[in-house]
C-alpha positions as CSV (number, residue, x, y, z in Angstrom):
1,X,17.9,-26.6,13.4
2,X,15.7,-26.3,10.3
3,X,15.8,-22.9,8.5
4,X,12.9,-20.5,9.2
5,X,11.2,-17.9,7.0
6,X,8.6,-15.2,7.0
7,X,6.4,-14.4,4.0
8,X,5.0,-10.8,3.7
9,X,2.4,-10.0,1.0
10,X,-0.9,-8.2,1.2
11,X,-2.5,-10.7,-1.1
12,X,-3.4,-13.9,0.9
13,X,-3.7,-16.1,-2.2
14,X,-0.1,-15.2,-3.2
15,X,1.2,-15.8,0.3
16,X,-0.4,-19.2,0.4
17,X,0.8,-20.1,-3.1
18,X,4.4,-19.1,-2.2
19,X,4.3,-21.2,0.9
20,X,3.0,-24.2,-1.0
21,X,5.7,-23.9,-3.6
22,X,8.4,-23.5,-0.9
23,X,7.1,-26.6,0.9
24,X,7.6,-28.6,-2.3
25,X,11.0,-27.2,-3.2
26,X,12.4,-27.0,0.4
27,X,10.5,-29.3,2.8
28,X,12.9,-28.5,5.6
29,X,12.1,-24.8,5.5
30,X,9.7,-23.8,8.3
31,X,7.4,-20.8,7.5
32,X,7.0,-19.3,11.0
33,X,4.8,-16.3,10.0
34,X,2.8,-14.6,7.3
35,X,2.5,-10.8,7.2
36,X,-0.1,-8.7,5.4
37,X,1.9,-5.5,5.3
38,X,5.3,-4.0,6.1
39,X,4.5,-3.0,9.6
40,X,3.2,-6.5,10.4
41,X,6.3,-8.0,8.8
42,X,8.5,-5.9,11.1
43,X,6.5,-7.0,14.2
44,X,6.5,-10.6,13.3
45,X,10.2,-10.6,12.4
46,X,11.0,-9.3,15.9
47,X,8.8,-12.0,17.4
48,X,10.1,-15.0,15.4
49,X,13.5,-13.8,14.1
50,X,13.4,-16.0,11.0
51,X,16.6,-16.5,9.0
52,X,14.9,-15.6,5.7
53,X,12.3,-13.0,4.7
54,X,10.3,-13.0,1.5
55,X,9.0,-9.5,1.2
56,X,6.5,-8.1,-1.4
57,X,8.0,-4.8,-2.6
58,X,4.7,-2.8,-2.5
59,X,2.4,-3.3,0.5
60,X,0.0,-0.9,2.3
61,X,1.6,1.3,4.9
62,X,5.2,0.4,5.1
63,X,6.6,-1.2,1.9
64,X,8.7,-4.3,1.8
65,X,11.7,-2.2,1.2
66,X,11.1,-0.2,4.4
67,X,10.6,-3.5,6.3
68,X,13.9,-4.7,4.8
69,X,15.7,-1.6,6.0
70,X,14.5,-2.3,9.5
71,X,15.5,-6.0,9.3
72,X,18.9,-5.2,7.9
73,X,21.5,-7.9,8.0
74,X,19.6,-10.0,10.6
75,X,18.0,-12.1,7.8
76,X,18.6,-13.1,4.2
77,X,16.2,-11.1,2.1
78,X,14.2,-12.0,-1.0
79,X,12.0,-9.4,-2.7
80,X,8.8,-10.3,-4.5
81,X,7.4,-7.8,-7.1
82,X,4.7,-7.7,-9.7
83,X,6.7,-4.9,-11.5
84,X,9.8,-5.5,-13.5
85,X,10.8,-1.9,-13.2
86,X,11.7,-2.5,-9.5
87,X,14.2,-5.2,-10.6
88,X,16.9,-2.5,-10.7
89,X,20.5,-3.0,-11.6
90,X,21.3,-4.2,-8.1
91,X,18.8,-7.1,-8.6
92,X,20.2,-7.9,-12.0
93,X,23.7,-8.1,-10.7
94,X,22.6,-10.7,-8.1
95,X,23.3,-8.5,-5.1
96,X,19.6,-8.7,-4.0
97,X,17.5,-11.8,-4.6
98,X,14.1,-11.1,-6.2
99,X,11.1,-13.0,-7.7
100,X,8.7,-11.6,-10.2
101,X,4.9,-12.4,-9.8
102,X,3.5,-14.7,-10.7
103,X,6.4,-16.7,-9.2
104,X,7.6,-19.5,-11.5
105,X,8.8,-22.7,-9.8
106,X,12.0,-22.7,-11.9
107,X,12.9,-19.2,-10.7
108,X,12.1,-20.0,-7.1
109,X,14.2,-23.1,-7.3
110,X,17.2,-21.0,-8.3
111,X,16.6,-18.7,-5.3
112,X,16.2,-21.6,-2.9
113,X,19.5,-23.0,-4.1
114,X,21.3,-19.7,-3.5
115,X,19.8,-19.5,0.0
116,X,20.8,-23.0,0.9
117,X,24.4,-22.3,-0.2
118,X,24.5,-19.2,2.0
119,X,23.1,-21.0,5.0
120,X,25.3,-24.0,4.6
121,X,28.4,-21.7,4.3
122,X,27.1,-19.8,7.3
123,X,27.5,-16.6,5.2
124,X,26.1,-13.5,6.9
125,X,23.3,-11.7,5.2
126,X,24.5,-9.2,2.6
127,X,25.1,-5.6,3.5
128,X,22.5,-3.9,1.3
129,X,21.9,-0.6,3.1
130,X,23.0,1.6,0.2
131,X,21.0,-0.5,-2.4
132,X,17.9,-0.4,-0.2
133,X,18.1,3.4,0.1
134,X,18.3,3.5,-3.7
135,X,15.3,1.2,-4.1
136,X,13.3,3.2,-1.5
137,X,14.0,6.4,-3.4
138,X,12.9,4.8,-6.6
139,X,9.7,3.6,-5.1
140,X,9.0,7.1,-3.7
141,X,9.4,8.7,-7.1
142,X,7.0,6.2,-8.7
143,X,4.5,6.1,-5.8
144,X,0.9,6.2,-7.3
145,X,-1.4,9.0,-6.5
146,X,-3.7,8.8,-3.5
147,X,-6.4,6.1,-3.9
148,X,-10.1,6.3,-3.2
149,X,-10.9,5.7,0.5
150,X,-14.6,6.4,0.7
151,X,-17.5,6.0,-1.6
152,X,-21.0,7.6,-1.5
153,X,-23.6,5.0,-2.5
154,X,-27.4,4.7,-2.5
155,X,-28.9,2.1,-0.2
156,X,-32.6,2.2,-0.7
157,X,-33.7,5.7,-0.1
158,X,-30.6,6.7,1.9
159,X,-27.1,7.6,0.9
160,X,-24.3,5.8,2.8
161,X,-20.6,6.7,3.1
162,X,-18.9,3.4,2.6
163,X,-15.2,2.7,3.4
164,X,-13.5,1.3,0.3
165,X,-11.8,-1.3,2.6
166,X,-15.3,-2.7,3.5
167,X,-16.1,-3.4,-0.2
168,X,-16.1,-7.0,-1.3
169,X,-16.5,-6.4,-5.0
170,X,-18.0,-4.0,-7.6
171,X,-20.0,-5.0,-10.6
172,X,-21.1,-2.9,-13.6
173,X,-24.8,-2.8,-14.2
174,X,-25.7,-0.7,-17.2
175,X,-25.2,3.0,-16.2
176,X,-24.6,2.2,-12.5
177,X,-22.1,0.2,-10.4
178,X,-23.3,-2.3,-7.8
179,X,-21.2,-2.1,-4.6
180,X,-21.2,-5.3,-2.5
181,X,-19.9,-4.3,1.0
182,X,-20.0,-5.2,4.7
183,X,-21.5,-3.1,7.5
184,X,-19.9,-2.7,11.0
185,X,-21.5,-6.0,12.1
186,X,-19.9,-7.8,9.2
187,X,-23.2,-8.3,7.4
188,X,-23.2,-8.4,3.6
189,X,-24.9,-5.4,2.0
190,X,-25.5,-4.0,-1.5
191,X,-25.5,-0.4,-2.7
192,X,-25.5,1.5,-6.0
193,X,-23.3,4.3,-7.2
194,X,-23.9,6.3,-10.4
195,X,-20.3,6.3,-11.4
196,X,-19.4,3.8,-14.1
197,X,-17.0,1.0,-13.1
198,X,-14.4,2.1,-15.7
199,X,-14.2,5.5,-14.0
200,X,-13.8,3.9,-10.5
201,X,-11.1,1.4,-11.4
202,X,-8.2,4.0,-11.7
203,X,-9.1,5.3,-8.3
204,X,-8.8,2.0,-6.5
205,X,-5.7,0.6,-4.9
206,X,-4.3,-1.9,-7.5
207,X,-2.6,-3.9,-4.7
208,X,-6.0,-4.5,-3.1
209,X,-8.5,-4.5,-6.0
210,X,-8.2,-6.5,-9.2
211,X,-10.4,-6.5,-12.3
212,X,-11.3,-10.1,-13.1
213,X,-13.9,-9.6,-15.8
214,X,-14.9,-6.6,-18.0
215,X,-17.7,-6.0,-15.5
216,X,-16.3,-7.1,-12.2
217,X,-13.6,-5.8,-9.8
218,X,-12.9,-7.8,-6.7
219,X,-11.3,-7.0,-3.3
220,X,-8.5,-9.6,-3.2
221,X,-8.8,-9.8,0.6
222,X,-12.4,-10.9,0.4
223,X,-11.7,-13.9,-1.7
224,X,-12.3,-17.3,-0.1
225,X,-11.1,-19.5,-2.9
226,X,-10.9,-19.8,-6.7
227,X,-12.0,-22.8,-8.8
228,X,-11.0,-23.4,-12.4
229,X,-13.7,-23.6,-15.1
230,X,-13.9,-24.7,-18.7
231,X,-12.2,-22.9,-21.6
232,X,-9.6,-21.1,-19.4
233,X,-12.1,-19.4,-17.1
234,X,-12.5,-19.5,-13.3
235,X,-15.0,-18.7,-10.6
236,X,-14.3,-16.7,-7.4
237,X,-16.0,-17.6,-4.2
238,X,-16.2,-14.8,-1.6
239,X,-15.9,-15.0,2.1
240,X,-19.4,-15.0,3.7
241,X,-21.3,-14.6,0.4
242,X,-23.2,-17.1,-1.7
243,X,-22.7,-15.4,-5.1
244,X,-19.9,-16.6,-7.4
245,X,-18.0,-14.1,-9.5
246,X,-16.6,-15.0,-13.0
247,X,-13.0,-14.7,-14.0
248,X,-12.7,-14.3,-17.8
249,X,-9.8,-15.7,-19.8
250,X,-8.0,-12.4,-20.1
251,X,-7.7,-12.1,-16.3
252,X,-7.0,-15.8,-15.4
253,X,-3.2,-15.0,-15.2
254,X,-3.9,-13.3,-11.9
255,X,-4.7,-16.7,-10.4
256,X,-2.1,-18.9,-12.1
257,X,-0.7,-19.9,-8.7
258,X,-4.0,-21.2,-7.3
């Protein structure tokens, strides 16, 4: 039987990019599920029982490390992280496989080769209980402060309480910040807050929102697709919205895998 895998990452663009790269490097590998968070990764693992799990270290709710602790030795684990500080000594010694975002094809090829060797030799997954506890403790110590969950914004003559998860993007407009969001019916709406964008950015969850231009912050989950432009720029197309958002040269690295 062909090997099977699960990919867990809260950023859909990165999940899709990793799946594309794996399909090129390892055509026989079947991606049986994609998860958006640690809890979903656990549920999908129990449903599909893949032999390999690619887990983003930091995800909303349960982290990739917590998901790995649940999975244990029932699958070969590969961690994906945007932060080098999580590549602790256990990673460096080769005890745990890990990939640093943005994932480079050469580095992924090395990981694929190791996984193939383990599968061909019918090696059981590594016993990493102690190392996972160490990594979980490290994550807990470096856990960021609570992020903004609600935002009071002016909509015409009224003030609305908008859930941050419902925001598609924020755009700086002189002394104000424009908030593009969706109501309960999924309709696109616009509102205004008096807080400058630069003061809002530190309060947003960095795993969900990314600054793509000096005046634009976007919800990664609201992106439909990204197209490259001239002079190392790009344009972001949003789900259910006609407007196109710019990606300046300094932030293009966020979408290197598109």
